[in-house]
C-alpha positions in Angstrom: 66.6 -80.5 -49.2 65.2 -81.1 -45.7 63.9 -84.5 -46.9 67.4 -85.5 -48.1 68.9 -84.4 -44.7 66.3 -86.5 -42.8 66.9 -89.5 -45.0 70.7 -89.3 -44.6 70.7 -88.5 -40.9 68.6 -91.5 -39.8 71.1 -94.2 -40.6 74.0 -92.0 -39.5 72.5 -91.7 -36.0 72.1 -95.4 -35.9 75.6 -96.1 -37.0 77.3 -93.5 -34.7 75.6 -94.8 -31.5 77.1 -98.3 -31.4 74.4 -99.9 -33.4 73.0 -103.3 -32.6 72.4 -105.8 -35.4 68.9 -104.5 -36.1 70.0 -100.9 -36.5 72.9 -102.0 -38.7 70.6 -104.0 -41.0 68.1 -101.1 -41.1 70.7 -98.6 -42.0 72.1 -100.9 -44.7 68.7 -101.5 -46.2 67.9 -97.8 -46.2 71.2 -96.9 -47.8 70.8 -99.6 -50.5 67.2 -98.4 -51.2 68.4 -94.8 -51.6 71.1 -95.9 -54.1 68.7 -98.0 -56.1 66.2 -95.1 -56.2 68.9 -92.7 -57.3 70.0 -95.0 -60.1 66.4 -95.6 -61.2 65.7 -91.9 -61.3 68.8 -91.2 -63.4 67.9 -94.0 -65.8 64.4 -92.7 -66.3 65.5 -89.3 -67.6 64.8 -89.0 -71.3 67.1 -86.7 -73.3 65.5 -83.8 -75.0 65.0 -84.4 -78.7 67.4 -82.6 -80.9 65.6 -79.7 -82.7 64.9 -80.4 -86.3 65.5 -78.2 -89.3 63.7 -74.9 -89.7 61.6 -75.2 -92.9 60.9 -71.8 -94.4 59.0 -70.8 -97.5 59.1 -67.1 -98.5 57.5 -65.3 -101.5 56.2 -68.5 -103.1 54.3 -68.6 -106.4 50.7 -69.5 -107.2 49.3 -73.0 -106.6 46.8 -74.3 -109.1 45.2 -77.7 -109.3 42.6 -79.1 -111.8 40.8 -82.3 -112.4 41.6 -84.1 -109.1 45.2 -82.8 -108.9 46.9 -81.3 -105.8 49.1 -78.2 -105.7 50.8 -76.6 -102.7 53.2 -73.8 -102.2 55.0 -73.5 -98.9 56.1 -76.2 -96.5 54.5 -79.7 -96.6 54.8 -82.1 -93.6 52.4 -84.9 -94.4 50.9 -86.3 -91.2 52.8 -83.7 -89.1 56.0 -85.6 -89.5 59.4 -84.0 -88.8 60.6 -81.8 -86.0 61.7 -78.2 -85.9 59.8 -75.1 -87.0 57.9 -74.5 -90.2 57.1 -71.1 -91.5 55.6 -69.6 -94.7 55.6 -65.9 -95.5 53.9 -64.0 -98.2 52.7 -67.1 -100.1 50.9 -66.9 -103.4 47.3 -67.6 -104.3 45.8 -71.1 -104.3 43.2 -72.3 -106.9 41.6 -75.7 -107.2 39.1 -76.6 -110.0 37.2 -79.8 -110.4 36.2 -82.6 -108.1 38.9 -84.0 -105.8 41.4 -81.3 -106.6 43.1 -79.3 -103.8 45.5 -76.4 -103.6 47.1 -74.7 -100.7 49.7 -72.2 -99.5 51.5 -71.9 -96.3 52.3 -74.9 -94.0 50.4 -78.1 -94.7 50.3 -80.9 -92.1 47.7 -83.1 -93.9 
């Protein structure tokens, strides 16, 4: 706040004391620079992203995968896509049999 008062007071003192042309130009440049800086700062603000949906999985069943298959109970967000919260409660068991198969419960970001 003190910085703002100092910035505003300098051109005011120049303008209130019968300014010569140099002081008038200096005050004008300082005022224009302040306005440009204020506009630039306001333009740079990014709005906060809107919260996404809340994904919830509760009391899910058993996941089983065989022979290279994939099974998952719960919430899947491949690659971590999406916004908002993800929650899994009391998920079932997961079983995977055979090469390349996968099974999971809960929240999966892969």
